[in-house]
KEVONU-975116 format. One line per field, with one value per residue: residue number from 1; y negated, z negated, x of N, C-alpha, C in turn; residue in one letter. Coordinates in steps of 0.001 Angstrom, whole numbers. Layout:
KEVONU-975116
pos NUM, ... .
npy Y, ... .
npz Z, ... .
npx X, ... .
capy Y, ... .
capz Z, ... .
capx X, ... .
cpy Y, ... .
cpz Z, ... .
cpx X, ... .
code a, ... .
//
This chain:
KEVONU-975116
pos 1, 2, 3, 4, 5, 6, 7, 8, 9, 10, 11, 12, 13, 14, 15, 16, 17, 18, 19, 20, 21, 22, 23, 24, 25, 26, 27, 28, 29, 30, 31, 32, 33, 34, 35, 36, 37, 38, 39, 40, 41, 42, 43, 44, 45, 46, 47, 48, 49, 50, 51, 52, 53, 54, 55, 56, 57, 58, 59, 60, 61, 62, 63, 64, 65, 66, 67, 68, 69, 70, 71, 72, 73, 74, 75, 76, 77, 78, 79, 80, 81, 82, 83, 84, 85, 86, 87, 88, 89, 90, 91, 92, 93, 94, 95, 96, 97, 98, 99, 100, 101, 102, 103, 104, 105, 106, 107, 108, 109, 110, 111, 112, 113, 114, 115, 116, 117, 118, 119, 120, 121, 122, 123, 124, 125, 126, 127, 128, 129, 130, 131, 132, 133, 134, 135, 136, 137, 138, 139, 140, 141, 142 .
npy 1202, -1212, -1756, -1849, -4127, -5977, -5867, -6904, -9535, -10499, -10621, -8385, -6170, -4925, -3692, -2016, 1022, 2781, 5918, 7765, 10959, 13747, 16766, 19149, 20573, 18780, 17019, 16655, 15362, 12841, 11921, 11720, 9455, 7372, 4694, 4125, 5896, 6034, 6338, 5141, 5613, 4856, 6069, 9214, 12428, 14698, 15908, 14675, 16763, 15916, 14651, 16502, 17151, 14604, 14063, 16167, 15347, 13602, 10921, 7691, 7218, 5321, 4848, 4695, 4079, 6236, 9001, 10810, 10749, 10762, 13262, 14683, 12881, 10568, 7609, 8267, 9619, 8343, 5168, 3716, 1893, -424, 89, -2099, -4596, -6673, -5794, -3436, -4448, -5931, -3828, -2599, -4643, -4732, -2239, -2498, -4422, -3177, -951, 912, 1689, 2878, 5078, 6437, 7131, 8622, 10777, 11888, 12694, 14698, 16553, 17244, 18673, 20791, 22018, 22605, 23196, 25125, 28274, 30160, 28996, 29040, 31825, 32475, 31166, 32588, 35183, 34683, 34161, 36679, 38184, 36989, 37604, 40402, 40736, 39610, 41389, 43784, 43077, 42652, 45170, 46721 .
npz 0, -778, 1281, 3495, 2921, 2978, 5683, 6788, 5716, 7085, 9585, 11204, 11307, 13483, 14768, 13126, 11464, 8679, 7829, 5784, 4006, 6200, 7766, 8533, 10893, 12616, 13249, 15715, 17336, 16151, 16317, 19061, 19656, 18756, 19318, 18264, 15872, 12400, 9757, 6918, 4657, 1619, -324, -1397, -352, 1041, 4221, 5656, 6465, 8327, 10324, 12259, 13547, 14452, 16265, 18070, 19242, 21243, 21025, 20221, 17439, 14558, 11978, 8683, 8184, 6601, 4675, 4281, 6669, 8629, 8618, 10497, 12534, 14981, 16684, 19266, 19470, 17962, 16623, 14328, 11353, 8839, 5409, 4699, 4560, 6496, 8458, 9257, 10290, 12451, 13990, 14624, 16151, 18277, 19466, 20175, 22147, 24163, 26363, 27923, 26257, 24205, 25597, 26409, 23952, 22759, 24557, 24344, 21670, 21724, 23382, 21727, 19681, 21198, 22041, 19734, 17487, 17634, 17277, 18785, 18966, 16264, 15867, 17535, 16213, 13819, 14724, 15621, 13184, 11963, 13723, 13232, 10491, 10659, 12143, 10319, 8171, 9343, 9911, 7307, 6142, 7709 .
npx 828, 1931, 3818, 2174, 675, 2753, 3520, 1196, 1233, 3416, 2431, 2596, 1016, -192, 1821, 3249, 2949, 1933, 1559, 1315, 1317, 1142, -85, 2426, 2180, 1067, 3006, 4470, 2601, 2388, 5043, 5349, 3882, 5393, 7740, 10202, 11998, 12654, 15063, 15587, 17229, 18940, 20330, 21740, 23036, 22425, 21316, 18407, 15692, 13841, 15255, 16035, 13623, 12987, 15123, 14709, 12374, 13036, 12889, 14255, 16432, 16819, 19003, 20488, 23954, 25299, 26685, 24546, 23236, 25267, 26397, 25121, 24461, 25800, 27022, 26493, 24142, 22256, 21209, 23159, 23220, 24401, 23404, 21558, 18996, 19130, 21008, 19741, 17353, 18367, 19294, 16853, 15660, 17472, 17001, 14299, 14536, 16002, 15331, 16723, 18841, 17336, 16218, 18551, 19854, 17787, 17541, 20117, 20087, 18131, 19409, 21554, 20246, 19156, 21492, 23055, 21488, 19479, 17697, 19059, 21608, 22308, 22374, 24507, 26641, 26593, 27210, 29801, 31023, 30747, 32362, 34851, 35169, 35262, 37622, 39472, 39210, 40095, 42752, 43651, 43395, 45068 .
capy 0, -2353, -2042, -2242, -5538, -6773, -5952, -7838, -10891, -10885, -10631, -7253, -4994, -4255, -3065, -1115, 1912, 3652, 6967, 8606, 12382, 14421, 18180, 19322, 21074, 17637, 16119, 16348, 14396, 11522, 11524, 11362, 8115, 6374, 4190, 4189, 6625, 5480, 6986, 4033, 6019, 4095, 6950, 10638, 13061, 15761, 15476, 14862, 17725, 15232, 14230, 17517, 16937, 13310, 14227, 17077, 14645, 12824, 9494, 7094, 7236, 4284, 5379, 4036, 4656, 6844, 10439, 11528, 10798, 10991, 14688, 15165, 11830, 9584, 6555, 8807, 10202, 7505, 3856, 3715, 542, -516, 241, -3321, -5009, -7504, -4942, -2510, -5250, -6220, -2586, -2438, -5631, -4299, -1135, -3031, -5209, -2432, 338, 1821, 2227, 3797, 6309, 7134, 7742, 9646, 11936, 12493, 13367, 15939, 17486, 17734, 19707, 21950, 22674, 23031, 23430, 26045, 29598, 30809, 28422, 29586, 33224, 32484, 30813, 33704, 36262, 34280, 34370, 38124, 38609, 36507, 38421, 41737, 40607, 39382, 42638, 44736, 42611, 42827, 46608, 47299 .
capz 0, -874, 2584, 4379, 2607, 3450, 7143, 7044, 5404, 8124, 10872, 11996, 11061, 14742, 15308, 12137, 10924, 7575, 7938, 4603, 4262, 7236, 7903, 9365, 12223, 13445, 13357, 17111, 17840, 15635, 16863, 20467, 19727, 18292, 20215, 17504, 14612, 11452, 8501, 6242, 3354, 1066, -1293, -1123, 408, 1887, 5477, 5645, 7469, 9368, 11414, 13307, 14296, 15127, 17420, 19016, 19917, 22361, 20715, 19623, 15979, 13842, 10641, 7961, 8412, 5333, 4822, 4368, 8091, 9520, 8685, 11714, 13545, 15280, 17543, 20582, 19437, 17150, 16282, 12900, 10830, 7399, 4617, 4133, 5327, 7655, 9471, 9763, 11117, 13706, 14753, 15144, 17221, 19418, 20122, 20788, 23322, 25144, 26679, 28419, 25071, 23547, 26385, 26386, 22636, 22566, 25368, 23754, 20441, 22094, 23876, 20558, 19039, 22093, 22166, 18497, 16334, 17930, 16706, 19586, 18546, 14930, 16040, 18109, 15133, 12881, 15360, 15587, 11811, 11766, 14483, 12502, 9278, 11067, 12502, 9083, 7402, 10039, 9683, 5890, 5862, 8482 .
capx 0, 2840, 4405, 1070, 412, 3889, 3394, 93, 1715, 4371, 1739, 3079, 179, -538, 3030, 3832, 1922, 2319, 548, 1205, 1559, 359, 296, 3612, 1811, 664, 4149, 4811, 1617, 2751, 6337, 5131, 3299, 6368, 8781, 11451, 11869, 13621, 15419, 16264, 17757, 20060, 20976, 21666, 24109, 21892, 20709, 16949, 15231, 13075, 16131, 16019, 12379, 13109, 15996, 14067, 11275, 13548, 12733, 15438, 16464, 17564, 19289, 21566, 25274, 25703, 26900, 23277, 22887, 26407, 26721, 24469, 24350, 26835, 26491, 26154, 22794, 21365, 21750, 23474, 23438, 24660, 22176, 20988, 17815, 19484, 21632, 18734, 16442, 19067, 19263, 15494, 15479, 18283, 16298, 13077, 14909, 16799, 14706, 17753, 19508, 16388, 16115, 19841, 20056, 16760, 17910, 21320, 19677, 17433, 20426, 22290, 19424, 19058, 22792, 23703, 20621, 18383, 17911, 20102, 22891, 22566, 22738, 25854, 27572, 26613, 27968, 31214, 31473, 30901, 33544, 36022, 35282, 35698, 39034, 40227, 39219, 40964, 44126, 43966, 43489, 46182 .
cpy -1254, -2748, -2410, -3709, -6438, -6935, -6935, -9282, -11406, -10933, -9483, -6024, -4260, -3461, -2033, -283, 2798, 4707, 7778, 10059, 12950, 15880, 18335, 19811, 19960, 16693, 15713, 15311, 12987, 11035, 11067, 9936, 7011, 5912, 4342, 4921, 6144, 6396, 5971, 4373, 5128, 4904, 8384, 11132, 14136, 15172, 15711, 15808, 17046, 14818, 15223, 17379, 15637, 13452, 15101, 16407, 13884, 11325, 8977, 7065, 6108, 4782, 4576, 4810, 5140, 8343, 11258, 11674, 11226, 12422, 15297, 14157, 11088, 8573, 7008, 9312, 9381, 6136, 3823, 2298, 600, -425, -1046, -3842, -5781, -6659, -3995, -3243, -5592, -4983, -2353, -3398, -5253, -3178, -1602, -3708, -4387, -1034, 1357, 2476, 3219, 5132, 7118, 7842, 8845, 10928, 12652, 13238, 14690, 16987, 18067, 18866, 20966, 22728, 23294, 23434, 24236, 27380, 30321, 30293, 28946, 31032, 33348, 32157, 31967, 34875, 35945, 34484, 35854, 38656, 38213, 37347, 39818, 41719, 40452, 40654, 43671, 44365, 42878, 44301, 47202, 47001 .
cpz 0, 506, 3618, 4165, 3122, 4969, 7523, 6817, 6466, 9511, 11784, 11900, 12336, 15304, 14379, 11522, 9841, 7455, 6671, 4965, 5304, 7302, 8884, 10770, 13156, 13743, 14797, 17706, 17397, 16209, 18310, 20611, 19370, 19431, 19566, 16190, 13671, 10256, 7723, 4865, 2909, 31, -799, -290, 1357, 3137, 5417, 6777, 8608, 10543, 12564, 14171, 15077, 16386, 18484, 19791, 21152, 22178, 20062, 18101, 15469, 12417, 9991, 8150, 7082, 5540, 4915, 5821, 8965, 9485, 9969, 12854, 13772, 16241, 18973, 20633, 18647, 16982, 14770, 12465, 9331, 6631, 3912, 5098, 6587, 8786, 10093, 10676, 12456, 14603, 15387, 16308, 18470, 20180, 20802, 22111, 24446, 25395, 27160, 27260, 24348, 24280, 26328, 25053, 22373, 23314, 24785, 22464, 20722, 22580, 22729, 19879, 19890, 22168, 20857, 17359, 16667, 17241, 17465, 19190, 17165, 15033, 16598, 17046, 14140, 13453, 15381, 14194, 11543, 12503, 13752, 11241, 9594, 11385, 11247, 8245, 8029, 9809, 8240, 5544, 6527, 7915 .
cpx 864, 3383, 3346, 740, 1530, 3830, 2296, 543, 2682, 3731, 2130, 2187, -223, 638, 3660, 2716, 2525, 1229, 353, 1450, 594, 792, 1460, 3259, 1338, 1826, 4448, 3865, 1996, 4079, 6201, 4623, 4295, 7272, 10151, 11165, 12971, 13843, 16255, 16835, 18906, 20836, 20922, 22830, 23580, 21234, 19204, 16519, 14478, 13953, 16120, 14764, 12439, 13957, 15350, 12939, 11743, 13384, 14008, 15300, 17354, 17752, 20407, 22870, 25859, 25901, 25610, 22819, 24066, 26940, 26165, 24583, 25658, 26220, 26212, 24718, 21787, 22010, 21916, 23808, 23701, 23340, 21753, 19922, 18179, 20074, 20609, 17750, 17085, 19104, 17902, 15256, 16273, 17587, 15019, 13416, 15544, 16224, 15735, 18502, 18604, 16338, 17409, 20065, 19038, 17086, 19128, 20990, 18994, 18435, 21252, 21523, 19387, 20369, 23273, 22778, 19366, 18668, 19024, 21487, 23281, 23048, 24162, 26907, 27709, 27407, 29459, 31799, 31698, 32141, 34821, 36245, 35793, 37196, 39902, 40313, 40142, 42424, 44560, 44193, 44723, 47543 .
code r, k, y, t, n, k, a, h, c, l, g, m, e, k, h, v, h, f, l, g, p, k, p, v, e, h, l, a, i, y, l, e, q, a, d, i, l, v, s, p, r, i, l, g, k, n, t, p, m, k, l, y, s, y, l, d, s, g, k, v, l, l, a, t, d, l, p, t, h, t, q, l, l, d, n, q, v, a, l, l, r, r, p, d, a, k, a, f, a, k, g, m, l, a, l, i, a, d, e, t, l, r, l, r, l, g, s, a, g, k, k, l, i, e, k, r, h, t, y, a, a, f, r, e, k, l, n, s, l, y, d, w, l, h, h, e, l, v, e, h, i, a .
//
């Protein structure tokens, strides 16, 4: 409610939507409607799971330049900005003004997910680990 009121006071209520909790099975519908997806975290170390869905949507992602995001993201797949209001706002304005940048980052983010974060990619990494373990055990026993 606080942020809805703030958007209204700033005259932005037609451009900003706070949806509240929604069923996860409807997530793709909501992501499809967005122009820019944001993760404005200012604390934390773990990567938010929503980033994977955001990137997979093919939409551009604006996030804070903190380890919570940079474990997965870089400036090739998302627009990263300092975790302060002014820097984040400038990032948002830059994305609003540059459709080419939005499309390029959104496409790169989707490719990252398709290449490195699918079940097939996980299975390949796991098989590589098993191969390495097998090799190490054989070397150790021999």
